[in-house]
C-alpha positions as CSV (number, residue, x, y, z in Angstrom):
1,M,-31.8,-1.3,-32.5
2,A,-35.6,-0.5,-30.9
3,A,-36.2,-4.1,-30.4
4,T,-32.8,-4.5,-28.4
5,L,-33.3,-1.5,-26.7
6,F,-36.7,-2.7,-25.4
7,A,-35.6,-6.1,-24.2
8,M,-33.0,-4.6,-22.3
9,F,-35.7,-2.2,-20.5
10,A,-38.0,-5.2,-20.1
11,I,-35.0,-7.0,-18.3
12,V,-34.2,-4.3,-16.1
13,L,-38.2,-3.7,-15.1
14,T,-38.3,-7.2,-14.4
15,M,-35.2,-7.3,-12.1
16,C,-36.7,-3.9,-11.0
17,L,-39.8,-5.7,-9.8
18,V,-38.8,-8.6,-8.7
19,G,-36.2,-7.9,-6.8
20,P,-34.0,-9.9,-4.4
21,Q,-34.8,-11.9,-2.0
22,A,-34.8,-10.9,2.0
23,V,-31.6,-10.2,3.9
24,M,-29.9,-13.0,5.7
25,S,-27.8,-12.0,8.5
26,S,-24.6,-13.8,9.5
27,V,-24.2,-17.9,10.6
28,C,-23.4,-18.2,14.0
29,H,-22.6,-21.3,15.7
30,G,-21.0,-21.5,20.0
31,G,-19.8,-17.6,19.6
32,N,-18.2,-17.5,16.3
33,C,-20.6,-15.7,13.0
34,R,-19.8,-15.3,9.4
35,K,-20.7,-14.4,6.4
36,A,-24.0,-16.3,4.9
37,T,-23.2,-17.9,2.1
38,C,-25.3,-19.5,-1.0
39,A,-24.6,-22.8,0.8
40,D,-26.5,-21.6,3.7
41,M,-29.4,-20.9,1.4
42,P,-29.8,-24.1,-0.7
43,N,-32.9,-23.6,-2.3
44,A,-32.6,-19.8,-3.6
45,R,-32.4,-19.1,-6.7
46,G,-30.9,-14.9,-8.2
47,V,-29.6,-12.2,-6.0
48,V,-29.6,-12.5,-2.5
49,L,-29.0,-10.2,-0.4
50,V,-26.8,-11.4,2.7
51,T,-25.1,-8.7,5.9
52,G,-21.3,-8.7,5.4
53,D,-18.7,-6.7,6.7
54,H,-19.3,-3.7,9.2
55,G,-23.3,-4.5,8.4
56,R,-23.1,-3.6,5.1
57,V,-25.4,-5.8,2.6
58,E,-23.6,-7.4,0.1
59,R,-25.5,-9.6,-3.2
60,L,-25.2,-12.9,-4.0
61,N,-26.4,-14.4,-7.0
62,C,-27.3,-18.3,-6.3
63,V,-28.1,-21.2,-7.7
64,P,-30.8,-24.1,-6.1
65,T,-28.6,-27.4,-4.8
66,Q,-31.1,-29.8,-5.0
67,N,-28.9,-31.0,-7.8
68,W,-25.7,-31.1,-6.1
69,Q,-24.3,-33.7,-3.5
70,R,-22.4,-32.3,-0.7
71,V,-19.0,-34.0,0.0
72,I,-17.1,-32.1,2.0
73,S,-18.0,-29.8,4.7
74,I,-15.6,-28.3,7.2
75,N,-17.0,-26.7,10.3
76,P,-14.2,-26.6,13.6
77,L,-17.0,-26.2,16.2
78,S,-18.9,-29.9,15.3
79,P,-17.8,-33.2,16.1
80,G,-15.2,-34.7,13.5
81,G,-15.8,-31.1,11.2
82,C,-12.2,-30.9,10.3
83,G,-12.4,-34.5,9.1
84,G,-9.7,-36.1,8.0
85,N,-6.2,-35.6,9.4
86,L,-6.8,-31.9,10.3
87,V,-8.0,-31.1,13.4
88,S,-10.0,-28.8,15.6
89,G,-8.3,-26.6,18.3
90,T,-8.2,-23.2,19.4
91,K,-6.4,-20.7,18.2
92,S,-5.3,-16.8,20.0
93,D,-5.4,-14.2,17.4
94,R,-3.2,-11.2,18.1
95,F,-6.1,-9.8,20.6
96,G,-5.7,-12.8,22.7
97,R,-9.0,-13.8,22.0
98,Q,-9.7,-17.4,21.1
99,R,-11.0,-18.8,17.9
100,T,-11.7,-21.9,17.1
101,L,-10.3,-23.2,13.6
102,C,-9.2,-26.5,11.4
103,T,-5.7,-26.9,11.0
104,R,-2.8,-28.9,10.5
105,R,-1.4,-30.9,13.3
106,I,1.1,-29.3,15.7
107,G,4.5,-29.9,13.9
108,S,3.6,-31.0,11.0
109,R,4.6,-29.9,7.5
110,G,3.4,-30.4,4.0
111,C,-0.5,-31.4,3.6
112,A,-3.6,-32.2,5.8
113,E,-5.9,-33.8,3.8
114,I,-9.4,-34.7,3.9
115,T,-10.7,-37.6,0.8
116,V,-14.3,-38.3,0.3
117,N,-15.7,-40.7,-2.1
118,P,-18.8,-39.4,-3.9
119,S,-21.9,-42.0,-3.6
120,S,-22.4,-41.4,-7.3
121,A,-20.9,-40.1,-10.5
122,Y,-20.5,-37.0,-11.4
123,R,-18.5,-34.3,-13.3
124,Y,-19.1,-30.6,-11.9
125,V,-17.6,-29.8,-8.6
126,K,-18.0,-26.8,-6.6
127,G,-17.4,-24.8,-3.5
128,R,-16.1,-22.3,-1.2
129,I,-13.9,-21.9,2.0
130,T,-12.9,-19.5,4.6
131,G,-10.1,-19.1,7.3
132,F,-7.6,-17.1,8.8
133,Q,-3.7,-16.9,7.6
134,Y,-1.1,-17.5,10.5
135,N,2.0,-15.5,10.0
136,T,3.6,-15.2,6.2
137,P,2.1,-17.5,3.8
138,D,4.2,-17.7,0.5
139,G,1.5,-18.4,-2.2
140,F,2.6,-20.0,-5.1
141,P,6.6,-20.1,-3.9
142,W,8.1,-23.6,-5.6
143,N,6.6,-23.4,-9.1
144,F,8.9,-27.2,-9.6
145,K,6.7,-28.8,-7.1
146,S,4.3,-31.2,-8.4
147,L,0.6,-31.7,-8.0
148,T,1.3,-34.2,-5.0
149,E,3.3,-31.8,-3.3
150,S,2.8,-29.0,-1.1
151,Y,3.0,-26.6,-4.1
152,V,1.0,-24.3,-2.9
153,D,0.4,-22.4,1.0
154,G,-3.6,-22.8,0.7
155,V,-5.9,-25.1,-0.1
156,S,-5.6,-27.4,-3.1
157,I,-9.0,-29.3,-4.2
158,T,-8.4,-32.5,-6.3
159,Q,-9.2,-35.8,-8.0
160,V,-7.6,-38.7,-6.6
161,S,-8.0,-41.9,-9.4
162,P,-7.7,-45.0,-7.7
163,W,-4.0,-45.3,-8.6
164,N,-3.2,-42.2,-6.7
165,Q,-2.9,-40.0,-10.0
166,R,-4.3,-36.1,-9.0
167,K,-6.4,-34.1,-11.3
168,H,-6.3,-30.5,-10.6
169,I,-9.6,-29.4,-9.8
170,Y,-9.1,-25.6,-7.5
171,T,-6.7,-23.9,-5.3
172,Y,-6.8,-21.5,-2.8
173,A,-3.6,-19.4,-2.5
174,V,-2.4,-17.2,0.7
175,A,0.9,-14.7,0.2
176,F,2.5,-12.0,1.3
177,G,0.9,-8.3,1.5
178,E,2.1,-5.1,0.9
179,G,4.6,-3.8,2.2
180,L,6.2,-7.3,3.5
181,H,9.3,-8.7,1.8
182,G,8.0,-12.3,0.2
183,P,6.2,-13.7,-2.4
184,H,3.1,-12.3,-3.5
185,C,-0.1,-13.4,-5.2
186,P,0.5,-13.9,-8.6
187,C,-2.1,-11.0,-10.1
188,N,0.3,-8.3,-7.5
189,S,0.7,-5.1,-9.4
190,Y,3.1,-3.8,-7.0
191,S,5.5,-6.3,-6.5
192,T,8.3,-8.2,-9.1
193,W,8.2,-10.7,-6.7
194,N,5.0,-12.9,-7.3
195,P,5.5,-16.0,-8.8
196,Q,3.1,-17.7,-11.2
197,P,1.4,-21.0,-10.2
198,Q,2.1,-24.0,-12.0
199,F,0.9,-24.9,-14.8
200,F,-1.5,-27.6,-13.9
201,V,-3.1,-25.2,-11.9
202,G,-4.5,-22.7,-15.0
203,R,-6.9,-20.3,-14.7
204,N,-8.3,-22.4,-11.7
205,Y,-7.5,-20.4,-8.4
206,T,-7.9,-17.4,-6.3
207,C,-5.1,-16.0,-4.3
208,A,-5.2,-14.0,-0.4
209,E,-3.0,-11.1,0.3
210,F,-2.9,-10.3,3.7
211,P,-3.2,-6.9,4.0
212,R,-0.2,-4.4,4.7
213,L,1.1,-5.9,8.1
214,N,3.2,-4.8,10.9
215,N,5.0,-7.1,13.7
216,L,1.7,-6.9,16.1
217,H,0.1,-9.2,12.9
218,L,2.8,-11.5,13.0
219,W,2.5,-15.5,15.1
220,H,-0.9,-14.8,15.9
221,F,-3.9,-16.0,14.0
222,D,-5.5,-12.2,12.1
223,P,-8.5,-12.0,13.1
224,Q,-8.5,-8.8,10.9
225,D,-8.4,-10.6,7.5
226,H,-10.7,-13.1,6.6
227,L,-9.7,-15.0,3.8
228,F,-11.4,-15.3,0.3
229,E,-14.1,-13.3,2.7
230,G,-12.3,-9.2,3.0
231,G,-9.2,-7.7,2.6
232,Y,-7.7,-8.9,-0.7
233,S,-8.8,-12.1,-3.0
234,C,-8.0,-11.8,-7.2
235,G,-7.8,-14.0,-9.4
236,P,-5.9,-15.0,-12.6
237,D,-7.4,-12.4,-14.5
238,G,-6.2,-9.8,-12.1
239,S,-9.5,-8.2,-10.7
240,R,-9.4,-7.3,-6.9
241,T,-12.4,-8.5,-5.0
242,G,-12.8,-8.4,-1.2
243,R,-14.7,-11.3,-1.5
244,A,-13.9,-14.8,-3.3
245,P,-16.7,-16.1,-5.8
246,E,-18.0,-19.8,-4.9
247,F,-15.8,-21.3,-7.8
248,E,-17.9,-24.3,-9.9
249,V,-15.1,-25.9,-12.6
250,D,-16.2,-28.8,-15.3
251,T,-14.2,-31.8,-15.2
252,G,-14.6,-32.3,-18.4
253,R,-15.7,-36.4,-17.7
254,S,-18.4,-38.4,-15.1
255,S,-16.1,-39.7,-13.0
256,T,-16.8,-41.5,-9.2
257,D,-13.0,-40.7,-8.0
258,P,-12.4,-39.4,-4.4
259,I,-12.5,-35.5,-4.0
260,S,-9.7,-34.3,-1.8
261,L,-8.8,-31.6,0.2
262,R,-5.5,-30.3,1.3
263,L,-4.8,-27.8,3.9
264,C,-0.6,-27.5,2.5
265,M,2.3,-25.7,3.9
266,D,5.9,-25.9,2.8
267,N,7.0,-25.1,6.3
268,N,5.8,-25.8,10.1
269,Y,2.9,-24.8,11.3
270,L,5.2,-22.7,13.7
271,D,6.2,-20.2,10.5
272,E,3.0,-20.4,8.8
273,D,-0.5,-21.9,8.4
274,I,-3.9,-21.4,7.9
275,G,-6.7,-22.3,10.2
276,L,-10.2,-22.7,8.3
277,D,-13.3,-21.6,9.8
278,F,-15.8,-22.7,6.8
279,G,-15.5,-24.8,3.5
280,E,-18.6,-26.8,1.4
281,I,-17.5,-28.9,-1.7
282,Y,-20.2,-29.9,-3.9
283,V,-20.1,-32.3,-6.9
284,S,-23.4,-33.0,-9.5
285,A,-23.5,-34.5,-13.2
């Protein structure tokens, strides 16, 4: 018992002596700024401090990415930074301010897709996205839809086989918030309308609910809720967090299958949408 306590004390003492690395401020391009992530610090290891919402200092636990190959990068401010059939466009928020985001094409419904062929075999996939919601996405509204359809209002990340068969990797869903009548996240505890994800999603998902809204928030991209960065995000364990962690998935086998990122909605952009301002997907053997 004494030896165990001594070992625990040594670990805590080491953490205190070593401490986190220097604080990293927000990453800005043009007029758009976002919170720094581990992807912005590829050589960082362990706890890193970053400036979060309202100037608060937050802690990230980063793993070096030297052995990770970046296959998808979303940056709407750079030429071709959206990729696939996502488009970069300037959107107005409810205050009339302009923000450049990657979205589906005007008038489209269903999914807009980026598909990339990794340059080498991989087994592990990790990544993170952030964005903004428009109007009222529905989370997991239709449990009968398959992986090839727009089964989620959000982002679907999959492997695509040579026979065009998909294997689920991770899903980011966006649903109604407190005070609105509509589908909520599966982890929602204050509503009975909280449809569960499809069986193929399993526990590999994060769902964001934008906060209680009024009519001033609707029909605009909401600048006050940075999806998976602030507001409410939760996973299959039901825990709520303001900032969704970077996901990492073991696909179970080595593969060279293409990686696909799809931005999906079951209605057209006039009814609901998500605009992405950041996204990175990595693979590793």
